[in-house]
N, C-alpha and C positions, 0 to 999 in steps of 0.2 A: 748705326752700324746694322749690318745684316750678318748674322749668322747663319751659320746651313745646317738646317734642322731636320738632314735625313732620319729617316725613321731605323730605328734600331730595337734588337730585343734582346734584353737583359735577362738571359736565364735564371741570375741568381736570383729574380724578384718572384719567382712561380712558387718554390715551395715555400717562401715567407709569406706570400698572400695565403696560403693554407693555414699555417703556424696561425696568423695573425686571426684568421675565422674562426678557429679549433680555439683560439684562448677568449674571443667573444663568446662563446658557444658556450663553455665550462664557465664563464663567469655568467650567465644566466644559469646555467641549471647550478649553479651553488647553491642557490637557496633553496634546493630540496634536502640538505648534507643538516645535518646537528653537529653544532661543535662536539668533537669529542678526541680521542687521543688518536682514532684512528685517521681523524679526518682533518687533521687540524693544520697540516703541512698545505695539504689539497685546497684547503679552504684560504689560508694565508697566501697565495699564492695566484688563488682561481680569481680574486678581488680586483685584482688589477686588469683579469684580462678586458676590460672595457678600452685599456689602450692600444688595440687594435684598430681602435677608428680614426684615432691620430696619423697611426702608418696606414691605413687607406687612404686619409685624404694625403698625405705626403708623395704617397706611390701615383693617386691620380696627377695629383700637380706636374709630377716628373712625366707619365705615359703620355698624358693627354698633349703635354705641351710639343712634347716628340709627334707626335700625329697628326698634328695640326695642322704644325708647321707649311706642309705643302700643299694642302687640303683646299679645294674650293667650299664655300659654304653650303653649299649642297650636299657637297661628296661628307663632309662633317657630320651633319645631320644625320644620312641615313648610314654610318657609321656608327655613331654615337647612339641613336635608335637601336639598333640592330644589335648594339650589344646590349644595350641596358632593357627594352623591352619585353622582348621575347620570353626571356629566360622569368621577367618578373612577372609577366602574365601568367607562364607556366606556374610558377613559385606560387603566388597568389592562391591561383585556383587548388593547387594542392593543399595549400594550409587552410584555407576554405571547407576544404572535404574534409581536412582532419579533424578541424573545432565541430563541425555537423556531427561527424561521427564518434565523436568524444561529448558532447553537451549537446548535441542539437540544436545547435545557434545557428542563426540565419542573419547575413547583415544585409541593411538594404541595399538596394540596386545603385541608388546614387551613390553612396558610400563604395560599394564594389568598383564604378565605373570611375570614380574622380582617382581612389587610389589605385585604380589598374593605368593610369593617366599619369600619376606621381604628380598629380596638381591638386588634391584635396586639400594641402594647404593654404593656398588662396582663399580657398570657399569654406575655411576655418570646419571641414569634416574630420575627425578623427581617423588615424590612422590605425587601418585593421591589425597592422603587428607594429608594434614600437619600434624596432629597429629601423622601419622606413622612413624616418627622418632624415638620416643620414644620404638615403637614396637624393632626397628634397633639396640638399646641401651642393650633391657633384651636379643636380641639374642646373643646378643655380650657376655652378660654377661652369657647366658646358654652354648655357648663355651667355655669359661672358665672353668667353672664348669664340662661340659664333661671332657675337658683334664684331667683334675686335678682328674676324676673317673678313668678315661683311665688307667693314669698312676700311679693308687690304692695312690693316694697323698692326696686327699681329706679332708683325717685326719690328715694329717699334716699341719696345719690350722698355726699352732706356728711357722713355715718358709710363707707357703706363703701368710699369711694374711698379716703381716708387711710388708713383702714383696711388693706388691701391695699399700699400703697405705703408704710406702717410695716413691715408683714411681710415685700415685696421690699427695703426696704432692710437690715432686722436678717437676712435669706438674707445680700445681699450680703457682710456684715461676718462672721457668723459662720457660714452653714450650715444655720441651723438657721429657722424650725422644718424639721425633718427630711423631714416628713412633706407640706410645701407642695407639690412637683413629682406629687403623688397628681393633687392635682386643678388644679392650672394652672402653668405653665412658669414657676420664680424666672427664671433666668438672662435670659429674655425679658421680664417682665413691664412692667420699666419703658417699653419701647414700646408694649406696649396701652396702658397709663396714660396716657402722651405722648396719645395719639391719643384715648382716651374724654376725658382733658381739654381739649383742642383743642377737641371736639365743643361741651363744655357752657360751654365760654370764649364757642363762636360765637353760642349762645343765651342767655348771660347776660355779656355784656363786663367790667362792671362789677365781679364778684366776685373780691375780693383774693384769696380762700383757694382759685379754681379757679386764679389765674395763679401763686399758688403751687408748688400741688401741681406743675401744669404744668414749673416751672421746677426743681423736685427731680427729678422725672422724667428730665428734662433732662440734667441733670448726672449722675446716676447711669446714663443713660443710655448718655452719653458713655464715662461712666469703665468701661462694661461693655464696650460695644468696642471699647475700648481692650486689655481683657486675654482678649478671644476670640478675637484676633487669629492667633492663636499654634494655634487650632484650626482655621482656614481656609487660612492662609497659611502654607509649608514653609519655613523657618526666617527666619521674620518678624523685622523690624530693625525698631529703634526709627521710623525713619520710615513703614513702612508702618501701625505704631500709631496716629502723627500723621495718617495720612491718613486711615484707620479711623474715627477719633475726629472728625476735619471734617466728613468725610462725613454721618456721624450729626447733626452738631452743625446743617449744612446741612436733615438731613430735620425736625429739630425747627424748623428757624425758617420752612419751608416751611409746615408746618402752623399754627403759630399766626397767620404770616400769612394762610393762609388761613381760619383763626376768628376774625382780624379783619375777615375780606369785602375782605382786598384782590388776592383770584386769581381775583375770580368771573369768568365768561366769558359775554359775554350773547347770545353765538351763537357755537356750536361746529360744526365740518365733521362731516357724517355721520359719514364714515369714525372719527372722535374715538371712537362708540361700540362700533365691530366692533373696531379697537387694542384695548379696553380688555373687552370678549369673551371673546377667543381668549386673554388672559393667563394663563388659570387653566388651561385645557388646553394649552397653550405649555409652562407650568411643571412638568406633568405627566408630559408625553412627552419633555421633550428628553433627561431624563440617561441613564436605564436603555436607552432605546430608541432613543435618538440614538448614543451609543456604543456600544452594540451595531453596531450603521448600520456605523460610520467602521471600528470594529475588522475587521470582514468584509470592506469595501471596500478599506481602506489599501493592501494590496495590488497594487491593479489601479488606484485612481485616485489622485492626488497630493494632498497634503494640503489644498494651498493651494486648493484647487477641491473637492476632495470636503467639507471642512466648509462651506462655505455653500451645497452640496450639500441637505448633510442638513438645516442650518439651515433652508432653504428649503420641503424637504420635511416638516418637524416643526411650518412655522408655518400649512402649509398643511392639515396632519393638524389640526393644532387647528384651524381654518375649519370644518373637516367637523364635528368632534366639536360645535363650537358651533352649528353651523345645522342638523345632523343629528338632534343628541342635547339641547343646552342648549334650543336657539328656540322646538323642540314643547313641551318641558316647562316650559317657561316661559307657553307662550301657554294649557296645558291647567290650569295654577295661576290665570292670570288667567281663564275662564273658570268656574272651580269656585267 
């Protein structure tokens, strides 16, 4: 069955990208706050900010399936590289500059080059910034989509999507096949699959099998969110597990509603697009660079003032990267 997957723009996703990136930012910055009456509500909410990452993975599965559907292998690679690398390299350079300014630390050239290529994981070279692991997961997903396009099998989703889902379910229970992590991230595959299935449902709402694949990915995605809580929340309790599962469940419901055409915006404010555009550089800049700035100035400025100032500064830098790097690259791409 061949489904028409013409690329569409879903404006409602733009502000949600920004909110997800901001949630991750405050998740990382919450370590600078001490528990007290003035911060307990902030800390209670901020510790779940890491759940912006599963949202990004579902979003990627949804959006990439649309953009890849009618692309040639070459066009797909160029489009993904144009979207991924210029902003990443710019943000990496800014991060290196901030870290050097704040601490004088200089990274080996091998580490910088391999991080810039997002291939350092394969060479056992540590990430310069901890958030880069998510880009490695994204790059593996892109690689699998590229192979499907190259083999002219992308539209044969009734074969490869259940195979991917079955392999992910098997890995969930047995950690096999052990080599699955070499080419896709099995621990987060259910989120990607959920996004892909949602996009396919959007194009063919009457496919029972697509609905089944989506809801299987939902069940395992929610279960995975609970199991991964200990990785992100120190001394997580059962309530934290419940919240994580509920939030991820809401993500799935959101994408399902989007797939059914329930959340379309007839008209969106112009600034929605800007929020979506700066979410990627914001995500890349906030962690290592932002934390370095807070560490450097916290003896001079109170945390209650410093953290919002740094957050505002990082958002401003992200906007600069978008305007000075991403936008010109996008304009060149349209002309070529």
